[in-house]
KEKE-3310 file (N, C-alpha, C; in steps of 0.2 Angstrom, whole numbers, plus 5000, padded with zeros to 4 digits):
npx = (4933:4933:4921:4924:4936:4932:4927:4938:4943:4938:4940:4951:4955:4956:4956:4967:4971:4986:4994:4990:4994:5001:5013:5007:5010:5009:5005:5014:5005:4994:4998:5000:4988:4983:4980:4991:4990:4987:4979:4977:4982:4976:4981:4977:4979:4968:4965:4969:4959:4950:4943:4942:4932:4931:4937:4928:4916:4920:4922:4909:4904:4911:4910:4904:4887:4887:4898:4895:4884:4891:4899:4889:4885:4896:4897:4885:4889:4897:4909:4919:4922:4928:4937:4943:4948:4963:4970:4966:4965:4963:4961:4961:4960:4964:4956:4962:4977:4973:4962:4951:4941:4938:4941:4937:4944:4944:4955:4956:4966:4969:4966:4955:4940:4938:4932:4921:4914:4912:4904:4893:4889:4886:4875:4866:4863:4871:4880:4896:4904:4917:4933:4944:4953:4948:4936:4922:4911:4895:4888:4873:4862:4871:4878:4891:4905:4915:4931:4941:4958:4968:4970:4972:4969:4958:4948:4938:4924:4915:4910:4917:4929:4934:4937:4947:4957:4960:4965:4977:4983:4984:4993:4989:4987:4998:5003:5003:5016:5024:5024:5035:5037:5026:5029:5041:5037:5030:5039:5043:5034:5027:5028:5020:5006:4995:4994:4996:4998:5000:4998:5004:4993:4983:4989:4989:4975:4972:4980:4973:4961:4965:4971:4960:4953:4965:4971:4968:4977:4990:5002:5001:4995:5006:5016:5010:5011:5023:5021:5024:5022:5015:5014:5008:5009:5002:5003:4998:5002:5004:4995:4990:4999:5004:5011:5015:5022:5026:5032:5041:5053:5059:5066:5061:5048:5044:5046:5037:5024:5025:5024:5012:5004:5007:5001:4987:4985:4986:4975:4965:4967:4961:4948:4944:4938:4941:4948:4953:4961:4971:4976:4981:4991:5001:5006:5019:5027:5037:5051:5062:5076:5068:5056:5041:5035:5024:5020:5010:5003:4991:4982:4973:4960:4958:4957:4945:4938:4947:4947:4936:4940:4941:4954:4962:4955:4956:4969:4971:4961)
npy = (5044:5038:5030:5021:5015:5009:4997:4989:4988:4981:4974:4980:4987:4980:4975:4965:4950:4949:4938:4932:4939:4940:4939:4945:4941:4941:4928:4921:4916:4924:4937:4937:4937:4949:4964:4974:4988:4994:5003:5004:4992:4981:4971:4958:4949:4938:4929:4936:4944:4936:4930:4942:4954:4968:4969:4961:4969:4980:4976:4973:4985:4992:4985:4984:4982:4974:4965:4959:4952:4943:4936:4929:4921:4913:4906:4899:4891:4882:4886:4890:4904:4908:4898:4893:4904:4912:4923:4939:4949:4964:4973:4988:4993:5000:4995:4997:5005:5017:5020:5028:5024:5013:4996:4983:4969:4954:4943:4928:4918:4902:4886:4878:4869:4864:4854:4851:4863:4864:4853:4857:4867:4860:4853:4862:4866:4876:4883:4884:4897:4897:4904:4904:4891:4892:4890:4899:4904:4909:4919:4918:4931:4941:4947:4944:4934:4919:4911:4897:4897:4889:4876:4883:4896:4909:4919:4933:4944:4956:4951:4956:4961:4950:4943:4951:4949:4936:4936:4943:4934:4923:4927:4935:4948:4961:4959:4962:4959:4965:4978:4988:4999:4997:4985:4987:4995:4986:4978:4984:4983:4971:4962:4965:4963:4969:4977:4990:4996:5010:5018:5033:5040:5035:5039:5053:5055:5050:5059:5071:5068:5066:5078:5087:5103:5109:5103:5111:5121:5131:5126:5112:5110:5113:5103:5091:5084:5078:5067:5050:5037:5027:5018:5008:5000:4990:4985:4974:4971:4974:4985:4996:5000:5011:5014:5025:5028:5040:5042:5054:5057:5069:5081:5093:5093:5082:5088:5098:5092:5085:5096:5101:5091:5090:5102:5099:5089:5096:5104:5094:5090:5100:5100:5087:5072:5067:5055:5054:5066:5061:5050:5057:5064:5056:5055:5055:5065:5066:5070:5064:5062:5063:5056:5055:5052:5045:5040:5033:5027:5018:5013:4998:5000:5013:5012:5010:5022:5030:5026:5032:5044:5056:5060:5048:5038:5043:5041:5027:5022)
npz = (4975:4988:4988:4978:4983:4994:4990:4989:5001:5011:5023:5028:5039:5051:5068:5077:5086:5095:5095:5083:5073:5057:5043:5028:5014:4996:4985:4971:4961:4964:4961:4948:4943:4944:4935:4925:4926:4940:4952:4966:4978:4990:5004:5015:5030:5032:5043:5054:5059:5066:5081:5087:5094:5091:5078:5070:5072:5066:5053:5049:5049:5039:5027:5011:5004:4992:4994:5005:5001:4992:5001:5008:4997:4995:5006:5005:4995:5000:5006:5020:5026:5038:5041:5029:5021:5020:5016:5009:4995:4987:4972:4963:4947:4931:4917:4904:4897:4893:4899:4910:4919:4933:4938:4950:4957:4967:4976:4984:4995:5001:5009:5000:4999:4986:4977:4984:4984:4970:4967:4974:4966:4954:4959:4961:4948:4943:4930:4923:4913:4900:4900:4890:4896:4908:4921:4924:4937:4940:4954:4962:4962:4966:4955:4953:4949:4951:4950:4951:4951:4954:4966:4978:4976:4972:4961:4961:4958:4948:4931:4920:4926:4932:4921:4915:4925:4923:4910:4912:4921:4912:4903:4892:4893:4900:4917:4935:4938:4929:4932:4937:4946:4956:4960:4966:4977:4984:4990:5001:5011:5011:5021:5031:5042:5037:5022:5009:4993:4982:4966:4956:4953:4962:4973:4973:4973:4986:4994:4992:4998:5011:5015:5013:5014:5013:5003:4992:4992:4985:4986:4987:4974:4967:4970:4968:4956:4957:4964:4966:4970:4984:5000:5013:5029:5042:5059:5072:5084:5102:5103:5089:5075:5063:5047:5034:5019:5007:4991:4982:4975:4975:4985:4990:4986:4995:5007:5007:5006:5018:5027:5024:5028:5042:5046:5043:5052:5064:5063:5063:5076:5083:5081:5082:5091:5109:5109:5096:5096:5106:5099:5088:5093:5095:5082:5070:5058:5044:5033:5021:5010:4998:5001:5011:5027:5038:5054:5066:5082:5091:5106:5108:5113:5109:5096:5088:5089:5083:5070:5065:5061:5049:5044:5046:5039:5026:5024:5024:5015)
capx = (4938:4931:4916:4927:4941:4929:4926:4943:4946:4933:4943:4958:4957:4954:4960:4968:4974:4993:4997:4988:4997:5006:5014:5002:5013:5005:5009:5015:4999:4989:5001:4999:4981:4982:4982:4997:4988:4983:4979:4978:4981:4976:4982:4975:4979:4961:4964:4970:4953:4946:4944:4942:4926:4932:4938:4922:4912:4923:4921:4902:4903:4914:4909:4898:4882:4888:4902:4891:4881:4896:4901:4884:4884:4901:4895:4880:4892:4901:4916:4918:4927:4932:4942:4946:4952:4969:4972:4962:4968:4958:4965:4957:4964:4962:4955:4967:4981:4970:4955:4950:4937:4942:4938:4940:4944:4946:4958:4957:4970:4968:4965:4948:4937:4936:4928:4914:4910:4910:4899:4887:4887:4882:4869:4861:4863:4875:4884:4901:4906:4924:4937:4950:4952:4946:4929:4920:4904:4891:4885:4866:4859:4876:4881:4898:4907:4922:4935:4947:4964:4971:4967:4972:4968:4951:4948:4931:4922:4911:4912:4922:4935:4937:4940:4953:4962:4962:4969:4983:4986:4986:4998:4986:4989:5003:5001:5007:5023:5028:5024:5041:5036:5022:5033:5046:5034:5027:5044:5045:5028:5023:5029:5016:5000:4990:4997:4993:5002:4996:5002:5004:4986:4980:4992:4986:4968:4973:4982:4968:4956:4968:4972:4954:4953:4972:4973:4967:4982:4994:5008:4999:4994:5013:5020:5006:5013:5029:5020:5026:5019:5014:5013:5007:5008:4999:5005:4993:5005:5005:4991:4990:5004:5002:5016:5013:5027:5025:5038:5041:5059:5061:5067:5057:5041:5042:5046:5031:5019:5026:5022:5004:5001:5007:4995:4981:4985:4985:4968:4961:4967:4957:4941:4942:4936:4947:4951:4956:4966:4976:4980:4985:4997:5006:5008:5025:5027:5044:5053:5070:5078:5062:5051:5038:5033:5019:5019:5007:5001:4985:4980:4967:4954:4957:4957:4938:4937:4952:4944:4931:4943:4942:4961:4964:4951:4958:4976:4970:4957)
capy = (5039:5035:5025:5016:5011:5005:4991:4985:4988:4978:4972:4983:4990:4975:4974:4958:4948:4950:4931:4930:4944:4936:4942:4944:4941:4939:4923:4923:4915:4930:4943:4936:4938:4957:4967:4979:4995:4994:5010:5002:4985:4980:4964:4957:4943:4937:4926:4940:4947:4931:4930:4949:4957:4974:4968:4959:4974:4985:4973:4973:4992:4995:4981:4987:4977:4969:4960:4955:4947:4939:4932:4925:4917:4909:4902:4894:4887:4877:4889:4892:4910:4909:4893:4892:4909:4914:4930:4942:4955:4968:4977:4992:4994:5002:4990:4998:5010:5024:5020:5032:5020:5008:4990:4980:4962:4951:4937:4924:4912:4898:4879:4878:4863:4866:4849:4851:4869:4863:4848:4860:4871:4855:4851:4868:4867:4882:4881:4889:4899:4896:4910:4899:4884:4894:4889:4905:4902:4915:4918:4920:4937:4945:4950:4942:4927:4917:4906:4894:4897:4883:4873:4888:4903:4910:4926:4935:4951:4956:4946:4959:4962:4943:4941:4955:4946:4930:4938:4944:4927:4918:4930:4938:4955:4962:4958:4966:4957:4969:4985:4989:5004:4994:4979:4990:4998:4980:4975:4987:4982:4965:4957:4967:4960:4972:4982:4993:5000:5015:5021:5040:5043:5033:5043:5060:5055:5049:5065:5076:5066:5067:5085:5091:5110:5110:5100:5116:5126:5132:5122:5105:5110:5113:5097:5084:5080:5074:5061:5044:5031:5027:5012:5008:4994:4990:4980:4974:4969:4979:4990:4996:5004:5012:5018:5027:5032:5043:5043:5060:5058:5076:5083:5099:5090:5078:5092:5102:5087:5084:5102:5102:5086:5093:5107:5095:5085:5102:5106:5089:5090:5106:5098:5080:5069:5066:5049:5056:5070:5058:5046:5061:5067:5051:5055:5058:5066:5068:5069:5062:5059:5063:5052:5058:5046:5046:5035:5034:5022:5019:5007:4994:5003:5019:5011:5011:5029:5033:5024:5037:5051:5057:5060:5041:5035:5046:5038:5020:5021)
capz = (4977:4994:4987:4974:4986:5000:4988:4989:5007:5015:5030:5028:5045:5056:5074:5077:5092:5094:5093:5076:5068:5053:5037:5022:5007:4991:4981:4964:4957:4965:4958:4940:4942:4945:4929:4926:4928:4946:4955:4973:4980:4998:5005:5022:5033:5034:5049:5059:5061:5070:5088:5089:5093:5088:5071:5067:5072:5061:5046:5048:5048:5032:5021:5007:5003:4987:4996:5010:4997:4990:5007:5009:4992:4995:5012:5003:4990:5004:5008:5026:5026:5044:5041:5023:5018:5024:5014:5004:4991:4982:4967:4959:4941:4925:4912:4899:4899:4892:4903:4917:4923:4937:4940:4956:4957:4973:4976:4990:4995:5007:5008:4999:4998:4979:4974:4987:4981:4963:4968:4976:4960:4950:4962:4960:4941:4941:4925:4921:4906:4899:4897:4888:4900:4915:4922:4928:4939:4942:4960:4961:4966:4967:4950:4954:4947:4954:4946:4955:4946:4956:4972:4984:4974:4969:4959:4961:4956:4942:4926:4916:4930:4933:4914:4914:4929:4920:4904:4915:4923:4906:4899:4886:4894:4906:4924:4940:4938:4924:4934:4941:4952:4961:4963:4971:4983:4987:4993:5007:5015:5010:5027:5036:5043:5032:5018:5003:4988:4977:4960:4956:4953:4968:4979:4972:4976:4993:4997:4992:5003:5018:5016:5013:5011:5012:4996:4987:4992:4979:4987:4985:4967:4964:4971:4967:4950:4958:4968:4962:4973:4991:5003:5020:5032:5049:5064:5077:5091:5107:5100:5082:5073:5056:5044:5027:5015:5000:4987:4977:4971:4976:4992:4991:4986:5001:5013:5006:5008:5025:5030:5023:5032:5049:5047:5043:5059:5069:5062:5066:5084:5086:5080:5083:5098:5113:5107:5090:5098:5109:5094:5083:5097:5094:5075:5068:5051:5043:5026:5020:5003:4993:5004:5016:5031:5043:5059:5072:5086:5096:5109:5106:5115:5105:5088:5085:5089:5078:5063:5062:5060:5042:5042:5046:5034:5020:5023:5023:5010)
cpx = (4936:4926:4920:4932:4938:4928:4932:4947:4941:4935:4950:4960:4955:4959:4961:4972:4982:4996:4995:4990:5002:5007:5009:5005:5009:5009:5010:5009:4994:4992:5000:4992:4978:4984:4987:4995:4984:4984:4980:4977:4981:4976:4981:4976:4972:4960:4965:4964:4949:4948:4944:4936:4926:4933:4932:4917:4914:4921:4913:4900:4905:4912:4903:4893:4883:4893:4899:4887:4885:4898:4895:4883:4890:4900:4890:4883:4896:4908:4915:4924:4931:4937:4946:4950:4957:4971:4967:4966:4963:4962:4960:4962:4960:4962:4960:4971:4978:4964:4956:4946:4941:4937:4941:4939:4947:4950:4959:4962:4969:4968:4957:4946:4934:4931:4921:4910:4908:4904:4892:4884:4883:4875:4864:4861:4866:4880:4890:4901:4914:4927:4944:4948:4949:4938:4927:4912:4901:4888:4878:4865:4864:4879:4888:4899:4914:4925:4941:4953:4968:4968:4967:4971:4962:4951:4940:4930:4916:4914:4918:4929:4938:4940:4947:4959:4964:4966:4976:4987:4988:4991:4996:4987:4994:5000:5005:5014:5028:5028:5029:5040:5032:5025:5038:5043:5032:5033:5045:5039:5025:5024:5024:5010:4995:4994:4994:4998:4997:5001:5002:4997:4982:4983:4990:4979:4968:4975:4977:4962:4959:4969:4966:4955:4960:4975:4972:4972:4987:5000:5007:4999:5001:5016:5016:5008:5019:5027:5020:5022:5018:5013:5012:5007:5005:5001:5000:4996:5006:5001:4991:4995:5003:5008:5015:5020:5025:5031:5037:5047:5062:5061:5062:5050:5039:5042:5039:5025:5019:5023:5014:5001:5001:5002:4989:4980:4983:4977:4963:4961:4962:4950:4939:4940:4942:4951:4956:4962:4972:4980:4984:4991:5002:5008:5014:5025:5034:5045:5060:5071:5072:5056:5048:5035:5028:5019:5015:5004:4995:4984:4974:4961:4952:4956:4950:4937:4941:4950:4939:4934:4944:4950:4964:4961:4954:4965:4975:4966:4960)
cpy = (5035:5029:5019:5012:5007:4998:4986:4985:4986:4977:4975:4986:4986:4974:4967:4956:4947:4943:4929:4934:4940:4940:4940:4945:4938:4934:4925:4922:4921:4936:4942:4937:4945:4960:4973:4985:4996:5000:5009:4995:4985:4973:4963:4950:4942:4934:4930:4944:4942:4932:4938:4953:4964:4974:4966:4965:4979:4982:4974:4981:4995:4991:4983:4981:4972:4964:4956:4950:4941:4934:4927:4919:4911:4904:4896:4889:4882:4880:4892:4898:4910:4904:4892:4897:4911:4921:4932:4948:4958:4973:4981:4994:4997:4997:4990:5004:5017:5025:5024:5029:5015:5002:4987:4972:4959:4945:4934:4919:4908:4890:4878:4871:4863:4861:4849:4857:4867:4858:4852:4865:4866:4853:4856:4870:4874:4880:4886:4891:4898:4903:4906:4893:4886:4893:4895:4904:4908:4913:4922:4926:4942:4949:4949:4935:4925:4912:4904:4893:4891:4881:4878:4895:4904:4918:4927:4942:4951:4953:4950:4960:4955:4941:4945:4952:4940:4931:4939:4938:4923:4921:4934:4945:4955:4961:4963:4965:4962:4976:4986:4993:5001:4988:4981:4992:4992:4978:4978:4986:4975:4960:4960:4963:4962:4977:4984:4996:5004:5018:5029:5043:5041:5037:5050:5060:5054:5055:5070:5074:5067:5074:5089:5098:5112:5108:5105:5121:5126:5127:5115:5105:5110:5106:5090:5080:5077:5068:5055:5038:5031:5020:5013:5001:4995:4984:4980:4971:4975:4986:4990:5002:5005:5016:5019:5030:5034:5045:5049:5060:5065:5078:5088:5097:5086:5083:5096:5098:5086:5090:5103:5097:5087:5098:5104:5092:5090:5104:5101:5088:5095:5104:5091:5078:5069:5060:5051:5061:5066:5054:5051:5064:5062:5050:5058:5059:5068:5067:5068:5059:5058:5058:5056:5052:5049:5039:5037:5027:5023:5012:5004:4997:5010:5018:5012:5018:5032:5032:5029:5044:5051:5057:5053:5038:5037:5042:5031:5018:5023)
cpz = (4983:4992:4983:4978:4992:4997:4988:4996:5013:5023:5031:5035:5051:5062:5076:5084:5091:5092:5086:5071:5064:5047:5032:5016:5002:4986:4974:4959:4958:4961:4951:4938:4943:4939:4930:4928:4934:4949:4963:4974:4987:4999:5013:5024:5036:5041:5055:5062:5066:5077:5091:5088:5089:5080:5067:5067:5067:5054:5044:5046:5041:5026:5017:5005:4998:4989:5002:5006:4994:4995:5008:5004:4992:5001:5009:4998:4993:5006:5015:5027:5032:5045:5035:5020:5023:5022:5009:5001:4987:4978:4963:4953:4936:4920:4906:4901:4898:4895:4909:4922:4927:4938:4946:4955:4964:4972:4983:4990:5002:5005:5006:4997:4990:4976:4977:4985:4974:4963:4970:4970:4955:4953:4961:4953:4939:4936:4924:4914:4906:4897:4896:4891:4907:4916:4927:4930:4942:4950:4960:4965:4968:4961:4949:4951:4951:4949:4951:4950:4948:4963:4978:4982:4970:4967:4959:4960:4951:4936:4922:4920:4931:4926:4913:4919:4926:4913:4907:4917:4917:4902:4893:4887:4900:4913:4929:4940:4934:4926:4939:4947:4958:4964:4968:4977:4987:4992:5000:5013:5016:5016:5032:5037:5038:5028:5012:4999:4983:4972:4961:4957:4959:4974:4979:4975:4983:4997:4997:4997:5010:5020:5016:5010:5009:5005:4990:4987:4986:4980:4985:4977:4963:4964:4969:4961:4951:4963:4964:4964:4981:4993:5010:5023:5039:5053:5070:5084:5095:5104:5093:5080:5065:5053:5036:5025:5008:4996:4982:4973:4971:4983:4994:4991:4993:5007:5013:5008:5015:5029:5030:5028:5040:5050:5047:5050:5064:5069:5065:5073:5087:5086:5081:5091:5102:5111:5101:5092:5101:5104:5090:5087:5096:5086:5074:5061:5049:5035:5026:5013:4998:4995:5010:5020:5036:5048:5065:5076:5090:5100:5106:5107:5112:5098:5085:5084:5083:5071:5060:5060:5052:5039:5041:5040:5027:5019:5021:5017:5003)
residu = (MET:VAL:LYS:SER:VAL:LEU:LYS:ILE:SER:ILE:VAL:SER:LEU:LEU:LEU:ALA:ALA:ALA:HIS:LEU:ALA:GLN:ALA:ALA:GLN:LEU:SER:THR:ASP:SER:ARG:THR:ALA:ILE:PRO:HIS:ASP:VAL:GLN:GLN:LEU:VAL:VAL:ILE:ASP:TYR:ARG:ALA:MET:GLN:ASN:SER:GLU:ALA:ALA:MET:ASP:LEU:ARG:ALA:ARG:VAL:MET:PRO:PRO:GLU:LEU:LYS:GLN:PHE:ASP:GLU:ALA:LEU:THR:LYS:SER:GLY:LEU:ASN:GLU:ASN:HIS:ASP:VAL:GLU:GLN:LEU:ALA:PHE:ALA:MET:PHE:ARG:PRO:SER:ALA:THR:SER:GLU:ALA:LEU:SER:THR:VAL:GLY:ILE:ALA:GLN:GLY:GLN:PHE:PRO:GLU:GLN:ASP:ILE:LEU:ALA:ASN:PHE:ARG:LYS:ASN:LYS:VAL:LYS:PRO:THR:LEU:VAL:ARG:THR:ASN:LYS:VAL:TYR:PRO:LEU:ALA:LYS:THR:GLY:MET:VAL:LEU:CYS:PHE:VAL:ASP:ALA:SER:THR:MET:VAL:PHE:GLY:ASP:LYS:SER:ALA:VAL:GLU:LYS:ALA:LEU:ASP:ALA:ARG:ASP:GLY:VAL:THR:PRO:SER:LEU:LEU:THR:ASN:ASN:SER:MET:MET:ASP:ALA:MET:LYS:THR:VAL:ASP:ALA:ALA:SER:LEU:TRP:SER:ILE:LEU:ASP:ASP:LYS:GLY:THR:LYS:LEU:MET:MET:LYS:GLN:VAL:LEU:GLY:GLU:ALA:GLY:ALA:LEU:THR:ASP:PHE:GLU:THR:VAL:GLN:LYS:ARG:LEU:GLN:SER:SER:TRP:TYR:GLY:MET:ASP:PHE:GLN:HIS:GLY:VAL:LYS:PHE:ASP:LEU:THR:ILE:ALA:THR:GLY:ASP:THR:PHE:ALA:ALA:ALA:THR:ILE:SER:SER:LEU:LEU:THR:ALA:ALA:VAL:VAL:VAL:ARG:LYS:MET:SER:GLY:SER:GLU:ALA:GLU:LYS:GLN:ALA:LEU:SER:GLU:THR:ALA:ILE:ALA:SER:ASP:SER:GLY:LYS:MET:SER:ILE:HIS:PHE:ALA:ALA:SER:ASP:SER:ASP:PHE:SER:SER:LEU:LEU:ARG:SER:PRO:LEU:PHE:GLN:GLY:MET:VAL:HIS)
# end
């Protein structure tokens, strides 16, 4: 789970200046380019990371090599990510309803100099392949491709993932718009600066990562099949605030998960660093009406230390 989800959460934990924190709502064009069977979707206000040394340091620390190569390739193609990209979304999805394997596709929104980038491709004799009417361009030495689906939306990733995304956007296969449970989850968090939604499988994997050894307890084995979905949002004004909700549809299941997480936090307080202990002391865990919620807050200065906590990384990854 951790290695896979790292690919879609490159900048999902970026500390931002308060005056730059903006809502990161996903456009309809972007939503249609996400396949129906999405396990996790992370959406980030990319501009919120600018002018923050801590954010850029974090980005450098968590970004996998493949996506560093992608950034470099885009820059060489004429895209200035610091100014052109307004929002990034990363979706980890199952290529088919029966598939257990996962693919990852990225979607960038912004005001792109599309013609300049395409002119640079032509100059370097980079030729596209066609997926119906969509022109898909290879990015040298990355194994990735990109496609401008319109002047403000770019889809990127490995070739097969991008083709699946284009199939969804063109109506060949169902898109995220037809996934009612994920669309409902999105409504509760898509006004946040940074947000993510997970389906039942993604939620189960996340909870096992968060709980660690406690995830092997009989109580969790009993209730995990009732996990339906989860979502989290982050706010960067006046420090960093994090809110996670897990839907179970069952009061007993929500209360059990709440108890297990409370125990996990107690254990982490005993073994964590002073910064982690302080941050975890601000953690509130509760359950109500079949939903379990976690809220915690940290100062800007404690944020970098908190990010190294396995408990926190498990929740946001």
